[in-house]
matplotlib code that plots the C-alpha trace (Angstrom):
import matplotlib.pyplot as plt

x = [-3.4, 0.2, 1.9, 2.0, -1.8, -2.2, -0.2, -2.4, -5.5, -4.2, -3.2, -6.5, -8.5, -6.3, -5.3, -2.9, 0.7, 1.7, -1.0, 0.7, 4.0, 4.5, 8.1, 7.6, 9.6, 8.2, 6.6, 4.5, 0.8, 0.8, -0.4, 2.6, 3.3, 6.6, 8.0, 10.6, 12.0, 8.8, 6.3, 4.4, 3.8, 0.9, 0.7, 0.0, 3.1, 2.8, 5.5, 8.1, 6.0, 4.2, 0.6, -1.9, 0.8, -0.4, 1.8, 0.7, 2.3, 1.7, 1.6, -2.1, -3.5, -1.3, -2.2, -5.9, -5.8, -3.9, -6.4, -9.2, -7.5, -7.0, -10.7, -11.9, -13.2, -10.8, -11.5]
y = [9.9, 8.8, 5.5, 5.2, 5.7, 3.1, 0.6, 1.1, 0.6, -2.6, -4.0, -3.1, -4.7, -7.8, -7.7, -10.5, -9.1, -11.2, -9.5, -6.1, -4.3, -0.8, -0.7, -1.5, -4.2, -7.1, -9.6, -12.2, -11.3, -8.3, -4.7, -2.3, 1.3, 3.0, 6.5, 7.2, 10.2, 10.6, 10.5, 7.7, 4.4, 2.1, -1.2, -4.9, -7.1, -10.4, -12.7, -9.9, -7.3, -4.2, -4.2, -1.5, 1.1, 4.5, 7.3, 10.0, 13.3, 13.1, 10.6, 11.2, 10.5, 7.3, 6.0, 6.7, 4.9, 2.0, 1.6, 1.6, -1.1, -3.3, -2.9, -3.4, 0.1, 1.4, 0.5]
z = [7.0, 7.5, 7.1, 10.9, 11.0, 8.2, 10.2, 13.2, 11.2, 9.6, 13.0, 14.6, 11.8, 12.0, 8.3, 7.6, 7.6, 4.6, 2.4, 2.5, 2.7, 4.1, 2.9, -0.8, -2.4, -4.4, -1.9, -3.7, -3.8, -1.5, -1.7, -1.3, -0.5, -1.0, -1.1, -3.8, -5.7, -7.8, -4.9, -3.2, -5.1, -4.3, -6.2, -6.1, -6.2, -7.9, -9.3, -9.1, -10.9, -9.8, -11.2, -10.8, -10.0, -8.9, -8.0, -5.5, -4.7, -0.9, 1.8, 2.8, -0.6, -1.0, 2.4, 1.9, -1.5, 0.0, 2.8, 0.2, -1.7, 1.3, 2.3, -1.3, -1.9, -4.5, -8.2]

ax = plt.figure().add_subplot(projection="3d")
ax.plot(x, y, z, "-o")
ax.set_aspect("equal")
plt.show()
């Protein structure tokens, strides 16, 4: 899965756009995904902090985990 695929799924399922960010950052109370020098970060942004930060080595794993978070599957 790519970030583009993820975006399509989120739009198709009508997930509120303010509940996630596909470009990282620190939006308030949103799930985020972001690529940096260390890999792909997936985290929950709340009050300017990254919580539940997980780092993945590839886009597919990060996007799959992000999708699971949004749909309440990941633990």
